[in-house]
N, C-alpha and C positions, 0 to 999 in steps of 0.2 A: 523525552523519550524514555520511557518506562523497562519496557522489557531489553531493548537494545542496551540501556546504559549498561546490563549486566548480563546479558548473555553474547553481546554481539564480537567482541573479543575472545571467549573459549570459542564461538561458533566457528571463528576464523578461522582460528589456528589448528584447532580439530576437525573440520569438516572440509572446507574453503579451500583453505592453502594447498592441502595437498591436492587437491581435484586440479587445480590451477597450474601444476607441473606436469601435467597429464601431455603427452605429444600432440593429442589430438587438438587439445584447448588453446597450444601454442599456435596454430592454424585456421582457429575459430574469429570470427569477425562477431564481437561484443552484441550488436544490433541486433545477429542473429538470434543471439541467445533473448533478448527483449521480446523480437518480433516471439520468438516461440513462448515466455513467456505471456505473449498476450494473448496466441493462440489456443494455448491450454488454460488460459484464466477463461475466455469467449467460451471453450466448450463447456469447462465448469458450468457456468449459466447455461448451456441447453443440456445438459444429462439432468441437473434440478429442473427443468423444465418436461422433461420426459421420464420422471420418477425413477433413474436411476442414481438412487443415493452413494454406491460405492466409488462408484463413478467420478460423480462431482467430488467426492473428500480425494478421489487418486489424485484428480487434474489439478485440483485447489492447490494442494501438498506440491503437487510439482510445478505450480504455475510461482506460488512461494518460493520455489529453491532457486529457478530458472531467474528469479527478479534480484535475489541477492547476489546470486553469480554474474550478473550480466555487468555489473559495476565494478566488481572486484577483477573481473576478467579486464576492464577497457585501463584499471589501473595497472594491473601486473605490465599490460603488455606497453602501457605509455601510449596508448589510444583514446585518452578522454576528450571528449570534444563538449560545448556547447550542442550540436544538434544530436548527440547521445543523449545526453543527458534530458532534453525537454523530449526526446520519444519517449523515456523514461517516463518520464511524468506521467505524460499524456494517457501512455498504453495501462500505467499501474489506474490510474482513473476511468478509464474504460473498465479492467477487468475489474473492478472494482464496481460499476453499475452493471455491470452483467452479473455477477454476483447478487446482488440484489434485487435483479428485474425478476433473478433463477428463482429468488426464494419469494417472491410473489407469484410467478406462474408455478411453483411448485402447488402452492396453496392461493389462492384468489381473494381467499376473505384477510388477508394477509393488509390488503393496500394501504388502512391509514396508517400502520408502523413500518411498512417498505416507505411509505410516502415521508416518514417524517426520516427516514434514515437516508433517503439523495438528500432532500430538505438541509437538513444537517449540514452534510456533506459538501452540499453547493455553497452553504453559509461558510464551512470552514474552508474550501479552497479560494474564497474570496481571500478571505482575512489572509489567509499565507500570500497571496500574489501583492497585494496590498502590501504588508510588510516589506515583501522581497523588492520589490517593483522603488519603494524609499530607501532600502537598503543594501550595503555594497556586498559585492561578496565575499563569505568566510567559512564558506567548510573545503573538505572535500569531494562534495557535492556536485563543484562546478558552479556552483551559485548559490546565492544566501538560503541557507536552510532552517529554518525555526520552528523546533520540534514543539510536541505536544502530547498529550494525554495519551491521547489515541494516535500510536504511530502505526506502522504497515504489517512489525508483526502482530499487534493489538489485532487489529481488524480483522484478519485472518484468521483471531483464536476467535472472535466472537462467532465467525461466519464458518468455520469447525462443529462448532461446540449448538451452534443453530441449527445445522446440517444434521447434526449427529440424535442430537434431542431435541425434533421437532417441538414438543409439549412444551419447550422452555422459550421457544421462538418471542414471543408478546412479551416476554422479562426481557431479554437479550437485548430485543430492538428499541425497546423505551430505556435501556440505560445507555446503549450506543450512542441510542442520536442526543441524548445527554449527553454524556461524554463528550464526544465529536463538537457538540455546538458549545460545554466549555470550553473546550481546546480552543475555539474560536475569538472566545469572550476573552479568554484570557493573554494571547497572544496580541490585541487589540491594544488590553490595558495594557499591559509589559510595552509594547510599541509605544503606546500614548505617554508614557512616565522616560521612557528615554529620550525622545524626542522635547519633552519639556525641559527635562535636565540639562538639555544639548541648548535650549536658548538664551 
């Protein structure tokens, strides 16, 4: 994790923790926030398709914010669960897919770049699942978490810049795909080394 390693703690203390203490959130089911993050992410893709850039940026930021809030709320209320973790992971992937498809629909000439983004994401998720299956739970996320070069925050920054500066899309798309694929390769290599050492 790159950005999360440096910014997650101050972000949590300055922004998230005060929000968690608001009365309305004490009565909120964490999965409700996950659902809202999912819906706003899907709307990001729709607004890209309909060429409404400002709305797509607003809803992308909102989706990312809600996604950082749901897990924190679950831990704050001591309501973490395997169901919630699974729903959160699935929703994250749906949102990322919707945004990438939206980037394609915004300009269908981007077919190759968006295909590479989806393909690299598919391989990265596969590496994440394979390593997770053969590893024990060892993180606050309720499942084995294998960090990579591109995490949620980095992906959203890429999406934000791609939307805001469409002339940079191709360069950013190729870089995004490379870094995602590199994450998968590094994750599999680290798992291989760990397993070899345990023999």
